RORORO-514345 format. One record per residue: y, z negated, x negated of N, C-alpha, C in turn; residue number from 0. Coordinates in Angstrom, 3 decimals, padded with zeros to 6 digits, always signed. Layout:
R      npy      npz      npx     capy     capz     capx      cpy      cpz      cpx   n
R        Y        Z        X        Y        Z        X        Y        Z        X NUM
...
//
This chain:
R      npy      npz      npx     capy     capz     capx      cpy      cpz      cpx   n
R -018.474 -008.814 +024.017 -018.141 -007.734 +023.078 -016.996 -008.184 +022.167   0
R -017.143 -007.962 +020.890 -016.134 -008.390 +019.932 -014.863 -007.563 +020.077   1
R -013.702 -008.232 +020.103 -012.432 -007.533 +020.236 -012.172 -006.679 +019.004   2
R -011.667 -005.470 +019.225 -011.372 -004.595 +018.097 -010.060 -005.010 +017.442   3
R -009.899 -004.635 +016.178 -008.764 -005.111 +015.383 -007.426 -004.670 +015.942   4
R -007.366 -003.498 +016.583 -006.093 -003.015 +017.127 -005.667 -003.764 +018.372   5
R -006.526 -004.660 +018.867 -006.197 -005.465 +020.056 -005.785 -006.890 +019.686   6
R -005.819 -007.239 +018.412 -005.431 -008.591 +017.993 -003.956 -008.826 +018.276   7
R -003.616 -010.070 +018.594 -002.250 -010.435 +018.963 -001.705 -011.515 +018.029   8
R -000.450 -011.864 +018.243 +000.227 -012.839 +017.388 -000.570 -014.146 +017.325   9
R -000.778 -014.619 +016.123 -001.529 -015.861 +015.918 -002.992 -015.648 +015.599  10
R -003.519 -014.463 +015.924 -004.916 -014.163 +015.601 -005.078 -014.004 +014.096  11
R -006.246 -014.373 +013.600 -006.523 -014.271 +012.172 -007.755 -013.412 +011.932  12
R -007.685 -012.616 +010.888 -008.866 -011.913 +010.409 -009.679 -012.882 +009.548  13
R -010.980 -012.646 +009.448 -011.811 -013.468 +008.570 -011.394 -013.247 +007.115  14
R -011.371 -014.312 +006.341 -010.965 -014.232 +004.940 -012.019 -013.508 +004.106  15
R -011.543 -012.878 +003.041 -012.416 -012.221 +002.076 -012.379 -013.011 +000.774  16
R -013.543 -013.346 +000.242 -013.643 -013.992 -001.061 -014.388 -013.033 -001.980  17
R -013.765 -012.670 -003.099 -014.366 -011.674 -003.973 -014.013 -011.958 -005.425  18
R -014.992 -011.761 -006.300 -014.755 -011.891 -007.739 -014.439 -010.510 -008.302  19
R -013.366 -010.401 -009.065 -012.941 -009.124 -009.628 -013.342 -009.069 -011.099  20
R -014.271 -008.171 -011.397 -014.748 -008.046 -012.772 -014.094 -006.846 -013.460  21
R -014.468 -006.624 -014.714 -013.864 -005.545 -015.496 -014.193 -004.177 -014.909  22
R -015.406 -004.000 -014.382 -015.789 -002.702 -013.836 -014.934 -002.334 -012.624  23
R -014.686 -003.309 -011.753 -013.851 -003.045 -010.587 -012.419 -002.725 -011.003  24
R -011.914 -003.477 -011.988 -010.562 -003.232 -012.473 -010.457 -001.827 -013.080  25
R -011.465 -001.419 -013.869 -011.470 -000.101 -014.497 -011.528 +001.005 -013.445  26
R -012.249 +000.759 -012.365 -012.337 +001.755 -011.288 -010.959 +002.075 -010.736  27
R -010.140 +001.052 -010.535 -008.806 +001.266 -009.981 -007.858 +001.841 -011.022  28
R -008.073 +001.525 -012.278 -007.265 +002.135 -013.328 -007.501 +003.638 -013.362  29
R -008.752 +004.065 -013.144 -009.054 +005.490 -013.077 -008.356 +006.127 -011.878  30
R -008.371 +005.433 -010.758 -007.745 +005.973 -009.543 -006.251 +006.172 -009.727  31
R -005.628 +005.296 -010.523 -004.172 +005.302 -010.654 -003.686 +005.940 -011.953  32
R -004.603 +006.436 -012.777 -004.212 +007.050 -014.055 -003.375 +006.092 -014.904  33
R -003.787 +004.855 -014.970 -003.014 +003.848 -015.704 -003.953 +003.105 -016.653  34
R -003.693 +003.217 -017.959 -004.599 +002.619 -018.938 -003.837 +001.818 -019.983  35
R -002.813 +001.101 -019.550 -002.052 +000.262 -020.474 -002.946 -000.879 -020.969  36
R -002.831 -001.244 -022.244 -003.683 -002.326 -022.796 -003.564 -003.650 -022.056  37
R -002.428 -003.871 -021.374 -002.280 -005.162 -020.668 -003.398 -005.362 -019.650  38
R -003.966 -004.250 -019.140 -004.972 -004.361 -018.093 -006.389 -004.549 -018.637  39
R -006.503 -004.781 -019.949 -007.792 -005.193 -020.493 -008.156 -006.589 -020.004  40
R -007.126 -007.368 -019.688 -007.344 -008.751 -019.261 -006.707 -009.048 -017.909  41
R -005.564 -008.379 -017.633 -004.848 -008.609 -016.374 -005.322 -007.619 -015.311  42
R -005.508 -008.105 -014.100 -005.901 -007.244 -012.985 -004.713 -006.376 -012.575  43
R -004.952 -005.089 -012.395 -003.873 -004.210 -011.951 -003.445 -004.617 -010.543  44
R -002.132 -004.784 -010.299 -001.668 -005.183 -008.957 -002.151 -004.248 -007.856  45
R -002.350 -002.962 -008.193 -002.825 -002.017 -007.188 -004.179 -002.381 -006.619  46
R -005.016 -003.031 -007.424 -006.318 -003.478 -006.933 -006.149 -004.607 -005.927  47
R -005.286 -005.581 -006.250 -005.031 -006.674 -005.306 -004.410 -006.141 -004.019  48
R -003.493 -005.170 -004.157 -002.867 -004.569 -002.978 -003.913 -003.939 -002.063  49
R -004.844 -003.214 -002.673 -005.887 -002.566 -001.884 -006.741 -003.580 -001.143  50
R -007.092 -004.663 -001.814 -007.926 -005.686 -001.187 -007.173 -006.465 -000.113  51
R -005.827 -006.352 -000.095 -005.030 -006.991 +000.952 -005.057 -006.211 +002.268  52
R -005.581 -005.004 +002.249 -005.665 -004.209 +003.479 -006.516 -004.926 +004.513  53
R -006.103 -004.870 +005.783 -006.892 -005.509 +006.840 -008.299 -004.920 +006.918  54
R -008.461 -003.697 +006.426 -009.777 -003.059 +006.467 -010.782 -003.766 +005.575  55
R -010.301 -004.607 +004.652 -011.194 -005.324 +003.744 -011.703 -006.632 +004.334  56
R -011.133 -007.061 +005.458 -011.607 -008.293 +006.088 -013.008 -008.090 +006.656  57
R -013.895 -009.079 +006.505 -015.243 -008.965 +007.078 -015.238 -008.790 +008.597  58
R -014.164 -009.210 +009.261 -014.121 -009.113 +010.725 -013.428 -007.848 +011.225  59
R -012.927 -006.995 +010.317 -012.235 -005.771 +010.737 -013.208 -004.846 +011.453  60
R -012.785 -004.333 +012.613 -013.600 -003.361 +013.339 -012.739 -002.579 +014.310  61
R -013.048 -001.307 +014.468 -012.317 -000.425 +015.377 -013.296 +000.452 +016.139  62
R -012.840 +000.996 +017.259 -013.659 +001.924 +018.025 -013.856 +003.210 +017.237  63
R -014.873 +003.966 +017.600 -015.150 +005.231 +016.918 -013.941 +006.163 +017.009  64
R -013.655 +006.841 +015.928 -012.542 +007.804 +015.818 -011.166 +007.148 +015.756  65
R -011.098 +005.825 +015.668 -009.824 +005.127 +015.491 -009.762 +004.600 +014.062  66
R -008.581 +004.708 +013.450 -008.417 +004.246 +012.063 -007.106 +003.484 +011.936  67
R -007.047 +002.576 +010.963 -005.823 +001.821 +010.663 -005.105 +002.493 +009.499  68
R -003.772 +002.585 +009.602 -002.964 +003.190 +008.550 -001.829 +002.235 +008.202  69
R -001.685 +001.906 +006.923 -000.590 +001.055 +006.474 +000.724 +001.819 +006.524  70
R +001.746 +001.235 +007.152 +003.024 +001.918 +007.303 +004.131 +001.285 +006.467  71
R +004.094 -000.024 +006.318 +005.143 -000.719 +005.571 +004.521 -001.883 +004.822  72
R +004.989 -002.097 +003.572 +004.427 -003.152 +002.741 +005.547 -003.950 +002.074  73
R +005.416 -005.262 +002.103 +006.296 -006.133 +001.335 +005.414 -006.976 +000.426  74
R +005.887 -007.200 -000.790 +005.048 -007.908 -001.755 +005.893 -008.818 -002.636  75
R +005.462 -010.058 -002.757 +006.064 -010.997 -003.705 +005.008 -011.323 -004.754  76
R +005.352 -011.080 -006.015 +004.432 -011.306 -007.118 +004.679 -012.713 -007.661  77
R +003.646 -013.548 -007.659 +003.829 -014.959 -007.966 +003.308 -015.358 -009.344  78
R +002.272 -014.666 -009.834 +001.782 -014.945 -011.185 +000.770 -013.878 -011.578  79
R +000.580 -013.650 -012.883 -000.436 -012.679 -013.324 -001.830 -013.144 -012.925  80
R -002.738 -012.201 -012.756 -004.103 -012.527 -012.359 -005.076 -011.986 -013.399  81
R -006.065 -012.789 -013.751 -006.973 -012.457 -014.832 -008.304 -011.914 -014.309  82
R -008.829 -010.937 -015.026 -010.135 -010.380 -014.707 -011.206 -011.456 -014.866  83
R -012.194 -011.417 -013.988 -013.288 -012.376 -014.056 -013.117 -013.567 -013.134  84
R -012.006 -013.607 -012.392 -011.737 -014.705 -011.464 -012.110 -014.307 -010.033  85
R -012.357 -015.308 -009.201 -012.599 -015.081 -007.776 -011.299 -015.310 -007.009  86
R -011.087 -014.519 -005.961 -009.853 -014.592 -005.178 -010.187 -014.624 -003.691  87
R -009.315 -015.312 -002.940 -009.445 -015.380 -001.483 -008.274 -014.655 -000.850  88
R -008.574 -013.754 +000.089 -007.568 -012.978 +000.813 -007.598 -013.421 +002.278  89
R -006.423 -013.864 +002.784 -006.340 -014.387 +004.148 -005.276 -013.628 +004.929  90
R -005.579 -013.324 +006.200 -004.679 -012.547 +007.053 -004.364 -013.286 +008.350  91
R -003.117 -013.183 +008.797 -002.724 -013.700 +010.113 -001.724 -012.735 +010.744  92
R -001.968 -012.377 +012.005 -001.070 -011.467 +012.723 +000.191 -012.229 +013.118  93
R +001.348 -011.736 +012.685 +002.617 -012.392 +012.946 +003.445 -011.708 +014.032  94
R +003.214 -010.418 +014.247 +004.017 -009.694 +015.230 +003.271 -008.429 +015.653  95
R +003.412 -008.053 +016.918 +002.866 -006.802 +017.436 +003.959 -006.117 +018.234  96
R +004.289 -004.875 +017.874 +005.347 -004.149 +018.561 +004.886 -002.728 +018.860  97
R +005.562 -002.080 +019.800 +005.321 -000.663 +020.082 +006.608 +000.102 +019.805  98
R +006.505 +001.174 +019.026 +007.660 +001.981 +018.658 +007.248 +003.442 +018.610  99
R +007.972 +004.269 +019.346 +007.673 +005.705 +019.392 +006.203 +005.957 +019.706 100
R +005.690 +005.250 +020.670 +004.332 +005.366 +021.202 +003.275 +004.708 +020.318 101
R +003.624 +004.300 +019.122 +002.633 +003.710 +018.217 +002.645 +002.183 +018.306 102
R +001.469 +001.591 +018.202 +001.326 +000.145 +018.128 +001.400 -000.263 +016.657 103
R +002.264 -001.217 +016.349 +002.386 -001.725 +014.988 +001.987 -003.199 +014.967 104
R +001.080 -003.519 +014.083 +000.584 -004.884 +013.928 +001.011 -005.388 +012.553 105
R +001.846 -006.423 +012.532 +002.380 -006.956 +011.277 +001.611 -008.222 +010.911 106
R +001.023 -008.211 +009.731 +000.204 -009.343 +009.274 +000.741 -009.917 +007.968 107
R +000.703 -011.239 +007.854 +000.985 -011.913 +006.592 -000.323 -012.044 +005.822 108
R -000.273 -011.760 +004.532 -001.463 -011.841 +003.689 -001.171 -012.777 +002.518 109
R -002.081 -013.680 +002.262 -001.953 -014.602 +001.138 -003.159 -014.436 +000.227 110
R -002.889 -014.298 -001.080 -003.957 -014.183 -002.075 -003.915 -015.429 -002.956 111
R -005.030 -016.132 -003.039 -005.126 -017.319 -003.888 -006.283 -017.136 -004.866 112
R -006.140 -017.751 -006.054 -007.233 -017.655 -007.025 -008.216 -018.805 -006.838 113
R -009.242 -018.828 -007.671 -010.301 -019.818 -007.488 -009.831 -021.234 -007.785 114
R -008.644 -021.374 -008.389 -008.064 -022.695 -008.635 -007.145 -023.136 -007.507 115
R -007.048 -022.304 -006.460 -006.206 -022.629 -005.316 -004.748 -022.270 -005.492 116
R -004.406 -021.543 -006.554 -003.020 -021.157 -006.813 -002.701 -019.845 -006.127 117
R -001.530 -019.788 -005.462 -001.095 -018.550 -004.815 -000.667 -017.541 -005.879 118
R -001.198 -016.329 -005.797 -000.863 -015.308 -006.796 -000.097 -014.134 -006.209 119
R -000.177 -013.952 -004.890 +000.535 -012.845 -004.249 +000.704 -013.128 -002.759 120
R +001.883 -012.794 -002.243 +002.129 -012.841 -000.801 +002.539 -011.458 -000.337 121
R +001.970 -011.034 +000.786 +002.285 -009.704 +001.295 +002.490 -009.735 +002.802 122
R +003.326 -008.827 +003.259 +003.435 -008.542 +004.684 +003.079 -007.077 +004.856 123
R +002.091 -006.794 +005.690 +001.618 -005.424 +005.876 +001.770 -005.032 +007.340 124
R +002.422 -003.909 +007.539 +002.631 -003.357 +008.880 +001.647 -002.206 +009.052 125
R +000.666 -002.388 +009.927 -000.338 -001.359 +010.187 -000.124 -000.714 +011.547 126
R -000.366 +000.590 +011.603 -000.436 +001.261 +012.889 -001.840 +001.839 +013.029 127
R -002.163 +002.345 +014.205 -003.520 +002.812 +014.475 -003.472 +004.247 +014.997 128
R -004.391 +005.074 +014.508 -004.420 +006.479 +014.878 -005.818 +006.848 +015.359 129
R -005.893 +007.998 +016.031 -007.174 +008.476 +016.522 -007.530 +007.871 +017.873 130
R -008.495 +008.469 +018.568 -008.945 +007.954 +019.857 -007.819 +007.871 +020.877 131
R -007.741 +006.741 +021.584 -006.707 +006.547 +022.603 -005.316 +006.535 +021.985 132
R -005.201 +006.093 +020.739 -003.905 +006.055 +020.066 -003.386 +007.474 +019.814 133
R -004.281 +008.384 +019.454 -003.890 +009.776 +019.244 -003.463 +010.424 +020.556 134
R -004.205 +010.186 +021.608 -003.860 +010.758 +022.911 -002.474 +010.283 +023.366 135
R -002.203 +008.988 +023.185 -000.899 +008.457 +023.582 +000.217 +009.072 +022.757 136
R -000.023 +009.264 +021.448 +000.996 +009.860 +020.576 +001.262 +011.320 +020.940 137
R +000.209 +012.082 +021.173 +000.369 +013.497 +021.536 +001.165 +013.636 +022.830 138
R +000.874 +012.791 +023.797 +001.593 +012.842 +025.069 +003.052 +012.475 +024.877 139
R +003.333 +011.478 +024.040 +004.719 +011.082 +023.776 +005.489 +012.189 +023.081 140
R +004.874 +012.833 +022.089 +005.548 +013.924 +021.381 +005.815 +015.095 +022.325 141
R +004.885 +015.349 +023.241 +005.087 +016.436 +024.199 +006.262 +016.150 +025.132 142
R +006.345 +014.912 +025.595 +007.405 +014.545 +026.531 +008.781 +014.489 +025.864 143
R +008.831 +014.046 +024.617 +010.122 +013.849 +023.945 +010.546 +015.020 +023.085 144
R +009.614 +015.948 +022.787 +009.944 +017.051 +021.898 +010.180 +016.589 +020.480 145
R +009.527 +015.506 +020.092 +009.731 +014.906 +018.774 +009.372 +015.876 +017.662 146
R +010.207 +015.921 +016.624 +009.961 +016.739 +015.443 +010.428 +015.972 +014.216 147
R +009.534 +015.757 +013.273 +009.874 +014.990 +012.074 +010.788 +015.780 +011.153 148
R +011.795 +015.083 +010.626 +012.671 +015.673 +009.623 +012.297 +015.110 +008.255 149
R +012.167 +016.001 +007.280 +011.829 +015.559 +005.933 +013.021 +014.876 +005.271 150
R +012.718 +013.811 +004.522 +013.727 +013.146 +003.703 +013.564 +013.669 +002.284 151
R +014.630 +014.185 +001.694 +014.547 +014.743 +000.354 +015.196 +013.807 -000.652 152
R +014.939 +014.082 -001.922 +015.497 +013.260 -003.001 +017.014 +013.249 -002.954 153
R +017.617 +014.328 -002.460 +019.075 +014.425 -002.429 +019.709 +013.453 -001.441 154
R +018.890 +012.873 -000.558 +019.423 +011.916 +000.422 +019.661 +010.536 -000.188 155
R +019.260 +010.312 -001.437 +019.419 +009.021 -002.069 +020.696 +008.979 -002.910 156
R +021.265 +007.805 -003.102 +022.525 +007.706 -003.856 +022.354 +008.129 -005.301 157
R +023.374 +008.779 -005.845 +023.318 +009.267 -007.218 +023.940 +008.304 -008.212 158
R +024.798 +007.379 -007.705 +025.429 +006.457 -008.644 +024.407 +005.436 -009.134 159
R +024.613 +004.949 -010.334 +023.704 +003.958 -010.886 +022.682 +004.576 -011.823 160
R +021.961 +003.693 -012.488 +020.972 +004.114 -013.475 +019.684 +004.511 -012.772 161
R +019.203 +005.718 -013.026 +017.992 +006.220 -012.373 +016.796 +006.117 -013.307 162
R +015.688 +005.669 -012.770 +014.444 +005.525 -013.525 +013.407 +006.459 -012.904 163
R +012.717 +007.204 -013.728 +011.705 +008.140 -013.249 +010.361 +007.782 -013.873 164
R +009.354 +007.638 -013.033 +008.029 +007.289 -013.520 +007.188 +008.502 -013.860 165
R +005.956 +008.231 -014.224 +005.025 +009.289 -014.597 +004.525 +010.019 -013.356 166
R +004.495 +011.360 -013.382 +003.917 +012.110 -012.255 +002.440 +011.745 -012.088 167
R +002.025 +011.573 -010.838 +000.643 +011.204 -010.534 -000.008 +012.314 -009.708 168
R -001.018 +012.953 -010.272 -001.737 +014.016 -009.581 -002.846 +013.403 -008.729 169
R -002.816 +013.661 -007.422 -003.842 +013.133 -006.534 -005.026 +014.085 -006.483 170
R -006.225 +013.534 -006.582 -007.461 +014.307 -006.453 -008.407 +013.542 -005.527 171
R -009.413 +014.229 -004.991 -010.384 +013.559 -004.135 -011.101 +012.450 -004.897 172
R -011.378 +012.689 -006.180 -012.054 +011.676 -006.984 -011.229 +010.400 -007.049 173
R -009.910 +010.522 -007.255 -009.045 +009.351 -007.338 -008.921 +008.664 -005.980 174
R -008.840 +009.448 -004.903 -008.794 +008.865 -003.560 -010.048 +008.053 -003.298 175
R -011.192 +008.579 -003.742 -012.451 +007.866 -003.520 -012.552 +006.622 -004.396 176
R -012.084 +006.713 -005.650 -012.080 +005.526 -006.504 -011.241 +004.415 -005.882 177
R -010.093 +004.779 -005.293 -009.180 +003.764 -004.762 -009.645 +003.218 -003.413 178
R -010.120 +004.080 -002.534 -010.393 +003.672 -001.148 -011.869 +003.692 -000.783 179
R -012.744 +003.925 -001.766 -014.169 +004.031 -001.470 -014.959 +002.761 -001.653 180
R -014.269 +001.653 -002.001 -014.960 +000.393 -002.203 -015.635 +000.332 -003.561 181
R -016.270 -000.802 -003.875 -016.945 -000.950 -005.170 -018.023 +000.113 -005.364 182
R -018.124 +000.649 -006.571 -019.118 +001.680 -006.856 -020.518 +001.081 -006.754 183
R -021.381 +001.741 -005.989 -022.744 +001.274 -005.771 -023.509 +002.289 -004.956 184
R -024.624 +001.879 -004.373 -025.486 +002.808 -003.628 -024.787 +003.467 -002.433 185
R -023.838 +002.791 -001.808 -023.174 +003.342 -000.616 -021.794 +003.914 -000.927 186
R -021.437 +004.002 -002.213 -020.120 +004.523 -002.592 -020.105 +006.038 -002.474 187
R -018.972 +006.636 -002.032 -017.801 +005.932 -001.494 -017.954 +005.636 -000.005 188
R -017.362 +004.510 +000.425 -017.327 +004.196 +001.848 -016.597 +005.320 +002.569 189
R -017.112 +005.736 +003.721 -016.507 +006.850 +004.460 -015.336 +006.338 +005.302 190
R -014.158 +006.918 +005.085 -012.981 +006.573 +005.871 -011.995 +007.738 +005.806 191
R -010.802 +007.557 +006.350 -009.833 +008.653 +006.405 -009.314 +009.051 +005.032 192
R -009.563 +008.210 +004.021 -009.097 +008.499 +002.665 -010.153 +009.225 +001.833 193
R -011.405 +009.075 +002.195 -012.487 +009.563 +001.336 -013.343 +010.656 +001.967 194
R -013.220 +010.857 +003.276 -014.138 +011.753 +003.987 -013.370 +012.725 +004.880 195
R -013.593 +014.014 +004.671 -012.856 +015.041 +005.418 -013.176 +014.999 +006.916 196
R -014.453 +014.823 +007.266 -014.850 +014.824 +008.668 -014.180 +013.688 +009.438 197
R -014.174 +012.500 +008.857 -013.566 +011.347 +009.528 -012.057 +011.537 +009.668 198
R -011.417 +012.078 +008.642 -009.967 +012.298 +008.725 -009.627 +013.301 +009.818 199
R -010.447 +014.332 +009.984 -010.209 +015.328 +011.036 -010.400 +014.704 +012.409 200
R -011.462 +013.898 +012.574 -011.713 +013.252 +013.867 -010.599 +012.283 +014.241 201
R -009.924 +011.718 +013.240 -008.836 +010.769 +013.495 -007.510 +011.472 +013.768 202
R -007.501 +012.797 +013.682 -006.299 +013.544 +014.005 -005.400 +013.838 +012.821 203
R -005.857 +013.553 +011.587 -005.028 +013.773 +010.402 -005.194 +015.186 +009.860 204
R -006.443 +015.654 +009.755 -006.681 +017.013 +009.309 -007.277 +017.120 +007.926 205
R -006.992 +016.148 +007.058 -007.557 +016.143 +005.717 -007.488 +014.724 +005.171 206
R -008.314 +014.396 +004.184 -008.241 +013.055 +003.589 -006.859 +012.801 +002.976 207
R -006.336 +011.623 +003.222 -005.015 +011.266 +002.708 -005.130 +010.051 +001.792 208
R -004.203 +009.958 +000.873 -004.176 +008.796 -000.011 -003.711 +007.567 +000.762 209
R -004.243 +006.415 +000.410 -003.754 +005.161 +000.966 -002.300 +004.960 +000.555 210
R -001.478 +004.500 +001.492 -000.087 +004.215 +001.154 +000.031 +003.185 +000.041 211
R -001.007 +002.372 -000.111 -000.986 +001.369 -001.162 -001.104 +001.994 -002.551 212
R -001.620 +003.227 -002.622 -001.620 +003.926 -003.905 -000.185 +004.217 -004.331 213
R +000.641 +004.680 -003.380 +002.040 +004.963 -003.698 +002.764 +003.672 -004.092 214
R +002.430 +002.598 -003.377 +003.023 +001.297 -003.692 +002.603 +000.863 -005.099 215
R +001.360 +001.146 -005.460 +000.883 +000.802 -006.799 +001.604 +001.621 -007.869 216
R +001.852 +002.918 -007.593 +002.600 +003.745 -008.536 +003.994 +003.156 -008.763 217
R +004.614 +002.712 -007.676 +005.952 +002.138 -007.775 +005.927 +000.815 -008.536 218
R +004.883 +000.032 -008.325 +004.741 -001.232 -009.051 +004.622 -000.983 -010.549 219
R +003.858 +000.039 -010.933 +003.746 +000.382 -012.351 +005.119 +000.683 -012.946 220
R +005.943 +001.420 -012.184 +007.283 +001.761 -012.667 +008.104 +000.494 -012.895 221
R +007.998 -000.468 -011.972 +008.739 -001.718 -012.114 +008.252 -002.521 -013.323 222
R +006.929 -002.555 -013.526 +006.381 -003.300 -014.664 +006.784 -002.645 -015.977 223
R +006.739 -001.302 -016.010 +007.145 -000.597 -017.227 +008.613 -000.863 -017.558 224
R +009.435 -000.999 -016.521 +010.874 -001.177 -016.746 +011.223 -002.629 -017.063 225
R +010.685 -003.574 -016.293 +011.042 -004.983 -016.456 +010.098 -005.747 -017.384 226
R +008.939 -005.176 -017.671 +007.969 -005.882 -018.502 +007.057 -006.780 -017.668 227
R +006.220 -007.536 -018.341 +005.229 -008.368 -017.649 +005.852 -009.478 -016.798 228
R +007.136 -009.765 -017.016 +007.777 -010.808 -016.197 +007.880 -010.391 -014.733 229
R +007.701 -009.076 -014.450 +007.704 -008.623 -013.052 +006.610 -009.327 -012.252 230
R +005.505 -009.675 -012.916 +004.385 -010.324 -012.230 +004.794 -011.647 -011.588 231
R +005.894 -012.246 -012.053 +006.318 -013.537 -011.529 +007.696 -013.507 -010.874 232
R +008.490 -012.470 -011.155 +009.886 -012.466 -010.705 +010.243 -011.290 -009.804 233
R +009.299 -010.415 -009.532 +009.595 -009.220 -008.757 +009.270 -009.356 -007.284 234
R +009.994 -008.608 -006.477 +009.738 -008.549 -005.037 +010.062 -007.137 -004.562 235
R +009.193 -006.586 -003.714 +009.334 -005.201 -003.320 +009.018 -005.034 -001.839 236
R +009.761 -004.154 -001.172 +009.521 -003.827 +000.231 +009.585 -002.314 +000.367 237
R +008.500 -001.686 +000.846 +008.444 -000.235 +000.927 +007.880 +000.210 +002.274 238
R +008.233 +001.429 +002.659 +007.768 +002.025 +003.906 +007.203 +003.405 +003.604 239
R +006.008 +003.693 +004.081 +005.432 +005.029 +003.946 +005.959 +005.902 +005.087 240
R +006.579 +007.028 +004.747 +007.177 +007.880 +005.781 +006.505 +009.250 +005.862 241
R +005.644 +009.561 +004.910 +004.886 +010.813 +004.949 +003.514 +010.588 +004.338 242
R +002.637 +011.576 +004.512 +001.286 +011.497 +003.957 +001.150 +012.460 +002.791 243
R +000.176 +012.186 +001.927 -000.134 +013.060 +000.803 -001.606 +012.900 +000.478 244
R -002.186 +013.932 -000.125 -003.607 +013.874 -000.435 -003.976 +014.757 -001.607 245
R -005.220 +015.192 -001.632 -005.761 +015.987 -002.729 -004.857 +017.176 -003.043 246
R -004.462 +017.295 -004.307 -003.637 +018.417 -004.731 -002.157 +018.121 -004.808 247
R -001.722 +017.028 -004.201 -000.300 +016.665 -004.245 +000.017 +015.907 -005.528 248
R +001.257 +016.006 -005.964 +001.748 +015.254 -007.115 +002.820 +014.279 -006.647 249
R +002.687 +013.022 -007.023 +003.614 +011.978 -006.590 +004.395 +011.471 -007.801 250
R +005.713 +011.366 -007.645 +006.573 +010.874 -008.721 +007.354 +009.660 -008.219 251
R +007.142 +008.482 -008.807 +007.911 +007.291 -008.407 +009.276 +007.285 -009.088 252
R +010.309 +006.902 -008.325 +011.662 +006.867 -008.860 +012.404 +005.639 -008.338 253
R +013.451 +005.256 -009.054 +014.256 +004.091 -008.652 +015.672 +004.239 -009.174 254
R +016.609 +003.627 -008.459 +018.008 +003.583 -008.873 +018.494 +002.144 -008.779 255
R +019.145 +001.661 -009.824 +019.762 +000.338 -009.775 +020.996 +000.407 -008.877 256
R +021.027 -000.425 -007.856 +022.131 -000.393 -006.898 +023.078 -001.569 -007.026 257
R +022.596 -002.675 -007.583 +023.459 -003.859 -007.650 +022.939 -004.799 -008.731 258
R +023.858 -005.415 -009.458 +023.495 -006.379 -010.498 +024.393 -007.611 -010.387 259
R +023.770 -008.769 -010.488 +024.500 -010.039 -010.497 +024.098 -010.800 -011.748 260
R +025.064 -011.171 -012.548 +024.788 -011.981 -013.734 +025.716 -013.191 -013.702 261
R +025.229 -014.266 -013.113 +025.985 -015.507 -013.005 +025.125 -016.654 -013.501 262
R +025.761 -017.755 -013.774 +025.031 -018.918 -014.298 +024.010 -019.425 -013.296 263
R +024.376 -019.377 -012.012 +023.491 -019.905 -010.976 +022.531 -018.855 -010.427 264
R +022.838 -017.568 -010.665 +022.018 -016.509 -010.090 +022.160 -015.223 -010.890 265
R +021.038 -014.691 -011.366 +021.015 -013.396 -012.034 +019.942 -012.553 -011.362 266
R +020.348 -011.395 -010.852 +019.428 -010.589 -010.051 +019.781 -009.119 -010.139 267
R +018.779 -008.267 -010.157 +018.959 -006.820 -010.131 +018.323 -006.280 -008.854 268
R +019.071 -005.440 -008.135 +018.559 -004.808 -006.916 +018.399 -003.311 -007.152 269
R +017.364 -002.748 -006.545 +017.072 -001.333 -006.759 +016.661 -000.661 -005.455 270
R +016.966 +000.623 -005.359 +016.453 +001.457 -004.278 +015.303 +002.264 -004.851 271
R +014.205 +002.347 -004.099 +012.976 +002.956 -004.588 +012.545 +004.117 -003.704 272
R +011.826 +005.061 -004.298 +011.147 +006.074 -003.508 +010.109 +006.799 -004.356 273
R +009.099 +007.344 -003.687 +008.156 +008.273 -004.292 +008.362 +009.620 -003.609 274
R +008.426 +010.678 -004.411 +008.559 +012.014 -003.832 +007.393 +012.872 -004.260 275
R +007.111 +013.912 -003.441 +006.022 +014.816 -003.802 +006.553 +016.012 -004.579 276
R +005.689 +016.982 -004.841 +006.058 +018.135 -005.649 +007.119 +019.007 -004.978 277
R +007.315 +018.812 -003.677 +008.335 +019.564 -002.945 +009.640 +018.780 -002.803 278
R +009.709 +017.633 -003.486 +010.874 +016.742 -003.475 +011.085 +016.098 -002.102 279
R +010.024 +016.033 -001.303 +010.072 +015.299 -000.042 +009.675 +013.851 -000.306 280
R +010.430 +012.916 +000.226 +010.112 +011.504 +000.042 +008.844 +011.145 +000.814 281
R +007.934 +010.449 +000.158 +006.690 +009.990 +000.758 +006.782 +008.505 +001.098 282
R +007.470 +007.779 +000.251 +007.650 +006.335 +000.392 +009.066 +005.995 -000.007 283
R +009.708 +005.077 +000.733 +011.040 +004.613 +000.410 +011.070 +003.086 +000.485 284
R +012.030 +002.466 -000.191 +012.093 +001.007 -000.115 +013.104 +000.428 -001.094 285
R +012.942 -000.852 -001.365 +013.864 -001.570 -002.231 +013.114 -002.630 -003.010 286
R +013.760 -003.103 -004.089 +013.145 -004.142 -004.926 +014.229 -005.048 -005.473 287
R +013.856 -006.280 -005.758 +014.756 -007.222 -006.426 +013.998 -007.886 -007.558 288
R +014.734 -008.151 -008.623 +014.171 -008.805 -009.797 +015.084 -009.953 -010.176 289
R +014.559 -011.180 -010.084 +015.342 -012.357 -010.400 +015.102 -012.750 -011.853 290
R +016.201 -012.798 -012.596 +016.101 -013.059 -014.032 +016.141 -014.550 -014.334 291
//
């Protein structure tokens, strides 16, 4: 019997994905993210590459019935712009497995290379697993500990420094399906916790939720709008998803400059990042650096 993905250990590798990204696929993700800047007529939106970096995209990914993988933390180094019409290889290796607050976390390194063998993106993705035995273990832990989540609000972030506010993003089922439903075709959208209400309920969530990588993509857009296209080669970002959001929610990406260095040997800008919902609750938090 083939081992399920939530049982993989340090050193294990998922099967690589090789895929050509055409204009139609790129346009599909632009619709999902409400982003239609002319630069993406030729350049692949980073949110599409981020989505394809999910372990769920590996040909060898598999889980037991009613179990689902959820991205919890993402780190991304942008190495060069990527052009539409090229083929890319996505490779995964499990680097660490830990248990925290009853949840199993599997940390994987992801490398994206183009058809010329050039590295275009490096990512570290921290996945946890929900539903099935994982849900039972979590429910029992919450019962024993009396755990209760506290919301993080926008007011918890520092006020000093220059604040940047991105475009509000309205989440709809159509956009969730465009982002997480796979390439449009006869079987679109693929049924998962992001696109199908029944599956999300069986996994213990209650309703379809947006992929955390959508929030990461919103934040990436904010960085590109602020720093320009040079972000594709000089930016680095680390974010953690701390809440869920879905159909009907509005997400606003924000950032504050926290530190600047302008020296002959080193010029760098550091920022604190977050996405908040319409209730001003933080959905995603993190940091970014831009080397000039």
